[in-house]
C-alpha positions in Angstrom: 117.5 176.3 103.1 117.7 176.1 106.6 115.3 173.0 106.9 114.6 171.0 110.2 115.0 167.4 109.1 117.5 165.1 110.9 117.9 161.5 111.1 116.0 159.0 112.9 112.6 160.7 111.4 110.0 158.0 110.6 107.0 157.6 108.4 104.3 155.2 107.4 102.1 154.2 104.8 99.5 151.4 105.1 97.3 149.6 102.1 95.1 147.1 101.5 96.1 145.2 98.3 93.4 145.6 95.7 93.1 144.4 91.8 94.4 147.8 91.3 97.7 147.2 92.7 98.6 143.8 91.1 101.5 143.1 88.8 98.8 142.3 86.3 97.4 146.1 86.6 100.7 147.5 86.2 101.9 145.6 83.3 104.8 144.4 85.8 103.9 140.8 85.9 101.3 138.4 84.8 100.4 137.3 88.2 97.8 138.8 90.5 99.9 139.9 93.6 101.2 143.4 94.8 103.2 144.5 92.0 106.5 146.0 92.4 105.6 149.6 91.3 102.9 149.9 93.9 105.9 148.4 96.4 107.9 151.4 95.0 104.9 153.9 95.6 104.2 152.5 98.8 107.8 153.4 100.3 108.3 156.7 98.4 104.5 157.6 100.6 106.6 156.7 103.6 109.2 158.4 103.2 107.2 161.6 102.1 105.0 161.2 105.4 108.3 161.4 107.7 109.3 164.5 106.8 106.0 166.1 105.7 105.8 168.7 108.8 109.3 169.4 108.5 109.1 171.4 105.1 108.1 174.9 105.0 105.8 176.2 102.3 107.0 176.1 98.8 109.3 173.4 99.0 108.6 169.6 98.6 110.8 166.7 97.7 111.3 164.4 94.5 112.2 161.0 94.2 115.7 160.6 92.8 116.7 156.9 93.4 115.0 153.8 94.4 116.5 150.6 95.4 114.3 148.0 96.4 114.5 144.2 96.9 110.9 142.8 96.3 111.5 139.3 98.3 108.0 137.6 98.9 104.6 138.0 97.2 101.5 139.4 98.9 98.0 138.6 97.8 95.0 140.6 97.1 93.0 141.6 100.3 96.0 141.5 102.5 97.3 144.6 104.1 101.1 146.3 103.6 103.0 148.8 105.6 105.5 150.6 104.7 108.3 152.1 107.1 111.1 154.9 106.2 113.3 155.7 108.5 115.6 159.2 107.6 119.2 157.5 107.7 121.4 160.0 106.0 121.1 163.7 105.3 123.5 165.4 102.6 122.4 168.8 101.7 119.2 168.7 100.1 119.4 164.8 99.5 117.8 162.6 102.1 118.4 158.9 101.8 115.7 156.6 104.0 116.1 152.9 104.9 112.5 151.4 103.8 110.8 148.0 104.6 107.5 146.9 103.6 105.8 144.1 105.9 102.7 142.3 105.6 100.8 139.8 108.2 103.6 137.3 107.6 106.7 139.1 107.9 108.9 140.9 105.1 107.7 141.9 101.8 110.1 144.3 100.6 113.5 146.6 101.9 115.8 149.0 100.4 116.8 152.7 100.3 114.6 155.3 98.6 116.6 158.8 98.2 114.6 162.0 97.9 115.7 165.6 97.2 114.3 169.1 98.8 113.6 171.2 95.9 111.5 174.7 95.8 108.6 173.9 93.7 108.2 176.7 91.8 111.8 176.5 90.5 111.3 172.9 89.8 108.4 173.4 87.9 109.7 175.7 85.4 112.2 173.0 84.8 109.5 170.9 83.6 108.0 173.0 81.1 
């Protein structure tokens, strides 16, 4: 597959926490703070951004594994920033170190693993 991805690539994703991002909205809790499902999605977006310009047409990445420690709450109205750094490339498997911060510091940290796939073949398996 000759893809130009190498360790050290970085991506970022930002979001101002809204009511739709809360644990209540996602059914993952009963408090109006940034929900863990949104933390995971933000980390995935940062990982995708890290390699977005490296994949040729017809290829994409799909999520395989997420390991996240959600360490601190973030209230509605605050901005959160996720950063992903590509740490390991094993064939088509890409492992990123991820972290999420707000203006007070670290909110979450962990790893995201994504796999490079051919879109058409992947979609054939989904039907």
